[in-house]
C-alpha positions as CSV (number, residue, x, y, z in Angstrom):
1,X,-27.4,16.6,-8.0
2,X,-26.8,14.9,-11.4
3,X,-24.4,15.9,-14.1
4,X,-25.2,14.9,-17.7
5,X,-22.1,14.8,-19.8
6,X,-23.1,13.6,-23.2
7,X,-23.5,9.8,-22.9
8,X,-22.6,9.7,-19.2
9,X,-24.8,10.6,-16.2
10,X,-22.8,11.2,-13.1
11,X,-24.0,11.8,-9.5
12,X,-22.2,14.9,-8.3
13,X,-22.2,15.6,-4.5
14,X,-20.3,18.8,-3.8
15,X,-19.6,17.8,-0.2
16,X,-18.2,14.5,-1.3
17,X,-16.0,16.2,-3.9
18,X,-14.7,18.7,-1.3
19,X,-13.9,15.8,1.1
20,X,-12.0,13.9,-1.6
21,X,-10.0,17.0,-2.5
22,X,-9.0,17.5,1.2
23,X,-8.1,13.9,1.6
24,X,-6.0,14.0,-1.6
25,X,-4.0,16.9,-0.2
26,X,-3.1,15.0,3.0
27,X,-0.4,12.9,1.3
28,X,1.2,15.0,-1.3
29,X,4.6,13.7,-0.3
30,X,4.7,10.0,0.6
31,X,6.4,9.0,3.8
32,X,9.6,7.0,3.7
33,X,7.7,3.9,5.0
34,X,5.4,4.0,1.9
35,X,8.5,4.1,-0.3
36,X,10.0,1.2,1.6
37,X,6.8,-0.8,1.2
38,X,6.7,0.0,-2.5
39,X,10.3,-1.2,-2.9
40,X,9.5,-4.3,-0.9
41,X,6.5,-5.1,-3.0
42,X,8.5,-4.7,-6.2
43,X,11.7,-6.5,-5.1
44,X,10.6,-9.3,-2.7
45,X,7.0,-10.2,-3.4
46,X,6.9,-11.0,-7.1
47,X,6.4,-14.7,-7.9
48,X,9.7,-14.8,-9.7
49,X,11.4,-14.2,-6.3
50,X,10.0,-17.3,-4.6
51,X,13.5,-18.6,-3.6
52,X,14.2,-15.2,-2.0
53,X,10.9,-15.4,-0.2
54,X,11.6,-18.9,1.2
55,X,15.1,-17.8,2.3
56,X,13.7,-14.7,4.0
57,X,11.0,-16.8,5.7
58,X,13.6,-19.2,7.1
59,X,15.8,-16.4,8.4
60,X,12.8,-14.8,10.1
61,X,11.8,-18.1,11.7
62,X,15.4,-18.5,13.0
63,X,15.3,-15.0,14.5
64,X,11.9,-15.7,16.1
65,X,13.2,-18.9,17.6
66,X,16.3,-17.3,19.0
67,X,14.2,-14.4,20.4
68,X,12.0,-16.9,22.2
69,X,15.0,-18.7,23.7
70,X,16.3,-15.3,25.1
71,X,12.9,-14.4,26.7
């Protein structure tokens, strides 16, 4: 089915729209992990935080090495 809205022609599939509406209702409230990832992306990943990224990488490598020694 096609919808003609002035200068725009849009393909409208009622089944697809219902599916999108259902999917949209699945995550009305974000889970705490999503909030954590959002904070992580804002606080750690920006290019202006490169020194923090390097320090964090070094710490993770040290933890990995010590975990390998224990195993």
